[in-house]
C-alpha positions as semicolon CSV with decimal commas, in nm:
position;residue;x (nm);y (nm);z (nm)
1;L;-1,397;-1,971;-0,452
2;E;-1,730;-1,949;-0,634
3;E;-1,699;-1,587;-0,742
4;W;-1,331;-1,549;-0,830
5;S;-1,103;-1,691;-1,094
6;M;-0,767;-1,607;-0,936
7;E;-0,477;-1,513;-1,166
8;G;-0,208;-1,394;-0,930
9;I;-0,115;-1,375;-0,561
10;E;0,157;-1,158;-0,404
11;E;0,289;-1,020;-0,732
12;G;0,558;-0,755;-0,755
13;F;0,506;-0,475;-1,008
14;E;0,650;-0,141;-1,118
15;I;0,521;0,173;-1,288
16;G;0,789;0,295;-1,524
17;R;1,070;0,229;-1,275
18;R;0,931;0,514;-1,063
19;F;0,697;0,319;-0,837
20;R;0,691;-0,038;-0,716
21;G;0,464;-0,244;-0,500
22;I;0,330;-0,589;-0,425
23;L;-0,024;-0,669;-0,534
24;D;-0,182;-0,911;-0,289
25;F;-0,431;-1,069;-0,528
26;R;-0,549;-1,038;-0,887
27;G;-0,833;-1,223;-1,054
28;R;-1,158;-1,205;-1,248
29;H;-1,511;-1,202;-1,120
30;K;-1,737;-1,474;-1,256
31;G;-2,058;-1,280;-1,187
32;V;-2,204;-1,555;-0,967
33;Q;-2,303;-1,310;-0,694
34;T;-2,567;-1,055;-0,790
35;A;-2,353;-0,753;-0,702
36;Y;-2,080;-0,869;-0,941
37;K;-2,289;-0,970;-1,242
38;P;-2,196;-0,646;-1,426
39;Y;-1,830;-0,735;-1,372
40;A;-1,835;-1,093;-1,499
41;G;-1,506;-1,161;-1,676
42;K;-1,362;-0,828;-1,561
43;L;-1,028;-0,797;-1,384
44;A;-1,029;-0,705;-1,016
45;I;-0,730;-0,644;-0,788
46;G;-0,694;-0,615;-0,414
47;D;-0,497;-0,577;-0,096
48;W;-0,518;-0,733;0,250
49;K;-0,508;-0,495;0,545
50;T;-0,441;-0,586;0,906
51;T;-0,522;-0,371;1,205
52;K;-0,519;-0,392;1,582
53;G;-0,811;-0,150;1,589
54;A;-1,172;-0,176;1,482
55;L;-1,283;-0,223;1,122
56;D;-1,519;0,071;1,160
57;A;-1,628;0,359;0,937
58;D;-1,306;0,552;1,006
59;W;-1,102;0,252;0,896
60;A;-1,306;0,219;0,577
61;N;-1,290;0,590;0,492
62;R;-0,914;0,594;0,541
63;Y;-0,868;0,339;0,266
64;K;-1,136;0,477;0,038
65;L;-0,945;0,809;0,040
66;S;-0,605;0,640;0,010
67;W;-0,375;0,688;-0,285
68;Q;-0,274;0,323;-0,267
69;W;-0,562;0,181;-0,468
70;K;-0,518;0,452;-0,733
71;L;-0,147;0,379;-0,772
72;Y;-0,206;0,005;-0,788
73;A;-0,490;0,050;-1,036
74;A;-0,259;0,256;-1,258
75;A;-0,027;-0,045;-1,278
76;F;-0,319;-0,267;-1,382
77;P;-0,529;-0,038;-1,605
78;E;-0,755;-0,323;-1,715
79;A;-0,888;-0,362;-1,359
80;K;-1,243;-0,245;-1,289
81;L;-1,267;-0,308;-0,913
82;F;-1,029;-0,275;-0,619
83;H;-1,096;-0,484;-0,307
84;Y;-0,959;-0,404;0,037
85;R;-0,999;-0,700;0,270
86;G;-0,943;-0,611;0,634
87;I;-0,869;-0,846;0,921
88;S;-0,829;-0,736;1,282
89;R;-0,634;-0,906;1,559
90;S;-0,967;-1,008;1,711
91;G;-1,047;-1,205;1,395
92;A;-1,308;-0,963;1,259
93;T;-1,313;-0,911;0,881
94;R;-1,448;-0,644;0,649
95;E;-1,433;-0,579;0,276
96;I;-1,431;-0,247;0,091
97;V;-1,499;-0,259;-0,283
98;I;-1,405;0,044;-0,492
99;E;-1,509;0,090;-0,854
100;I;-1,203;0,217;-1,039
101;P;-1,291;0,535;-1,232
102;D;-1,167;0,637;-1,574
103;G;-0,867;0,869;-1,559
104;V;-0,702;0,698;-1,263
105;V;-0,381;0,636;-1,463
106;A;-0,337;1,005;-1,541
107;E;-0,419;1,096;-1,179
108;A;-0,159;0,854;-1,046
109;E;0,105;0,973;-1,292
110;L;0,051;1,335;-1,184
111;Y;0,077;1,235;-0,818
112;L;0,407;1,056;-0,876
113;D;0,539;1,351;-1,080
114;Q;0,454;1,589;-0,797
115;V;0,614;1,375;-0,526
116;A;0,926;1,328;-0,740
117;G;0,942;1,703;-0,801
118;M;0,918;1,783;-0,430
119;R;1,193;1,533;-0,348
120;E;1,413;1,668;-0,627
121;S;1,375;2,021;-0,490
122;L;1,541;1,902;-0,167
123;R;1,842;1,743;-0,335
124;G;2,166;1,856;-0,173
125;S;2,007;2,011;0,137
126;V;2,033;1,866;0,488
127;P;1,821;1,821;0,692
128;W;1,496;1,796;0,505
129;P;1,188;1,960;0,663
130;R;1,087;1,806;0,996
131;K;0,711;1,793;1,044
132;R;0,705;1,821;1,420
133;P;0,507;1,748;1,629
134;S;0,223;1,636;1,401
135;S;0,413;1,344;1,248
136;C;0,600;1,223;1,556
137;R;0,334;0,975;1,668
138;A;0,150;0,927;1,342
139;Y;-0,053;0,604;1,321
140;G;-0,006;0,557;1,697
141;R;0,362;0,465;1,671
142;D;0,670;0,651;1,794
143;C;0,899;0,771;1,517
144;D;1,231;0,587;1,499
145;F;1,409;0,920;1,468
146;S;1,249;1,116;1,755
147;E;1,570;1,124;1,959
148;T;1,766;1,239;1,656
149;C;1,531;1,531;1,610
150;D;1,515;1,607;1,985
151;A;1,894;1,644;1,993
152;N;1,899;1,827;1,659
153;I;2,144;1,572;1,522
154;I;2,195;1,618;1,150
155;Y;2,306;1,315;0,954
156;P;2,457;1,383;0,612
157;G;2,378;1,164;0,318
158;E;2,191;1,159;-0,010
159;I;1,909;0,921;-0,089
160;D;1,915;0,705;-0,399
161;Y;1,686;0,895;-0,636
162;S;1,695;0,610;-0,888
163;K;1,523;0,375;-0,643
164;P;1,151;0,338;-0,720
165;L;0,909;0,479;-0,467
166;S;0,662;0,258;-0,285
167;Y;0,326;0,355;-0,141
168;S;0,469;0,356;0,212
169;S;0,770;0,567;0,111
170;T;0,553;0,829;-0,061
171;E;0,330;0,841;0,247
172;T;0,634;0,882;0,473
173;F;0,773;1,160;0,255
174;L;0,447;1,356;0,263
175;L;0,414;1,293;0,638
176;C;0,768;1,409;0,721
177;P;1,037;1,462;0,454
178;E;1,324;1,421;0,702
179;K;1,184;1,089;0,830
180;H;1,169;0,973;0,467
181;R;1,532;1,077;0,408
182;L;1,662;0,910;0,723
183;T;1,460;0,595;0,663
184;Q;1,598;0,570;0,310
185;I;1,956;0,619;0,434
186;A;1,935;0,404;0,748
187;G;1,705;0,142;0,602
188;Y;1,512;0,078;0,921
189;G;1,167;0,134;1,059
190;E;1,043;-0,203;0,934
191;D;1,053;-0,424;1,240
192;D;0,796;-0,305;1,491
193;E;0,524;-0,538;1,621
194;T;0,247;-0,391;1,405
195;L;0,439;-0,438;1,081
196;A;0,554;-0,786;1,186
197;F;0,191;-0,887;1,246
198;G;0,092;-0,749;0,906
199;K;0,369;-0,934;0,726
200;A;0,286;-1,262;0,899
201;A;-0,083;-1,224;0,814
202;H;0,000;-1,150;0,450
203;R;0,217;-1,460;0,423
204;G;-0,053;-1,674;0,579
205;L;-0,333;-1,535;0,360
206;A;-0,121;-1,574;0,048
207;E;-0,062;-1,941;0,128
208;I;-0,430;-2,001;0,203
209;Y;-0,537;-1,841;-0,125
210;T;-0,272;-2,025;-0,322
211;Q;-0,362;-2,366;-0,181
212;A;-0,740;-2,310;-0,200
213;F;-0,740;-2,207;-0,566
214;K;-0,486;-2,475;-0,659
215;M;-0,710;-2,740;-0,503
216;R;-1,018;-2,606;-0,681
217;T;-0,838;-2,609;-1,017
218;T;-0,715;-2,963;-0,952
219;D;-1,064;-3,082;-0,855
220;K;-1,205;-2,952;-1,182
């Protein structure tokens, strides 16, 4: 509340109708805290992350190396910092702050071009490549389509190439193209306990932020 001037919470955005996402929070640093004095008045953006595991070095490195912050930063090129704010089921919290480098827009555009090109190369072929077994229990969760692959069942169908990609859909495509295709066609894979917990936490945090900053603005 002292450091941030919040400008947006849970905002939808798109990059040229090719990529879409939801930005959890957007605001400007006031430079009250010593570490943020160089960023006073500068835009910062961020994302909440939930986990049932530990907020350890592996967790931090995973998000530092993630394409998510680069893609989101490309949608908000004025931003200078990206904040990941993690919360575990035990109630532990941790923040990762990433300084957004110059050239991130061009890097993100190239990434999206490459993913789009790989998907386009598979148009009209069925099935798409199955990355077995490495992707079958990725992130500690069973794939929704394991039985389909076990039985070598081939479902026809073309994805909607006009639909913008999201961070999760690009990750799924690179993890296993056939899982991406089937998820796009079937439209499921969104209801397991881990994702439900994450969605609930996001809704709660969004409401807390909204009410807290509204009250502070009203008090002033």
